[in-house]
C-alpha angles and dihedrals in degrees: 000000000000123000134198102200105030137043121222130196141156124236110186106298093346127093114211123204116188125189106233113196096101092156087064096036087254093295111195121255134170090246094054090048091052092051091048092051090050092050090048090051091051093049091047090053092049110094091202093060117085102173141012126225124201118203139152133235122231127012099333145036094223128329093203135254120005095250094197090058090043092051091054092047092049092049091050095042092241095117094063093041092054092047089055095050095077116108125198090235096051120108106256135204088258091055088051092053093046092054091048132093112266112304124208124192118210103197126190133159116357122002102177137166111330085005089068102031091056092059094056094083092054118108095228133020122193120187131210116221091255094056117131116184117201129185088184100156094123090058089059097042090252139116131239114268144174090072090297093138088068102028098049097052089049089057103040107011131260094274095057093039090055092044092053095043099042097045095036089212124155117259116211126221095260095050089047089053094048090048092052098247093119132037096221144342121236136170110281093242090059097043104096093040091052091049090050092047089055089050091051089051090054089050087073088070128072116262097222092053095048091050091051092049087054091049093050093051091048092051100041108034094092098024112125095190104086091187091058090049092054091047092054091047091048093053091047092048092050089053091047093052089061096049124107087234092063091047090050092050091053093047093048092051094049092044091047094235135116114273116251109216098156 
C-alpha cells in the first residue's frame, strides 16, 4: 500500500513506520494518524514481523498538532465536536497499542504535545541525544490527552508528570532517561539502527506470548485484587502451556538448539 504522509519499510523481522512531513517537523494530522494505524495493522497481520518501530524523518520526531489544521477546525467548530465524540467504552489508541506486537519508539528532535503523548503507550522508547520532550499543552491553552494523565505518572511518577505538564518546559533526553520515560539514549545517527536491533532481539520470542504478556500488564498494573490478578495469570499460563510455542521451547531446550518461533 502506498502512503502520502508516512514511509514504511521492513528490516528483517522489524516493521518500520516513519512520519514523513519533514517540512512541518512531522506535525500530527488525522490523515497521518490513519495511515500509521493502517501500517500497524498490516504489520500485525504479517507473520514475519515481530516488532514495529516508529521514527520520524527530518529534524524532529513530531512537533505536535498541525496548527493550520487546528485553526481551521477551531474556526468551524469541528475541533470541539471531535473532542466530545470520545466514549469511555470506545476502543482507544492505547487499546490498539496494547493489542499490538511490541512497539518501539525511536525519538529524535522535538516530540511535543500529541507527538509525545502518543509514544506513551509504546512498549519501549529510545531517545536520540537531540530529543526534546514537551508536554506543552498549557502553553497552547489545552489539556493533556491520549490517556497521558494516567500513562505519564505510571512511567515517571506523579511529581515529575505534574512538573512537566504544569510548566510546559522542554525535557531533554538525559532527564527523560533518568525519569524512566526512555529506555536509553544513543547518538542520533545510531538511533534507528538501535531500535531495529531491539526489534530483532524481540523476534527471538513468540508473538502470541509477547502479546499476552502485554495484555496481562495492561489488565493488572492497577488491579488491587491480588486474587484476581493471580486468576488472570493462571488462566493465561494454562493457555500458554497448550501452545505450539511452549512445545517448541521445550523441544529446543532438550535438543540443545535455538527455538524456532517464526
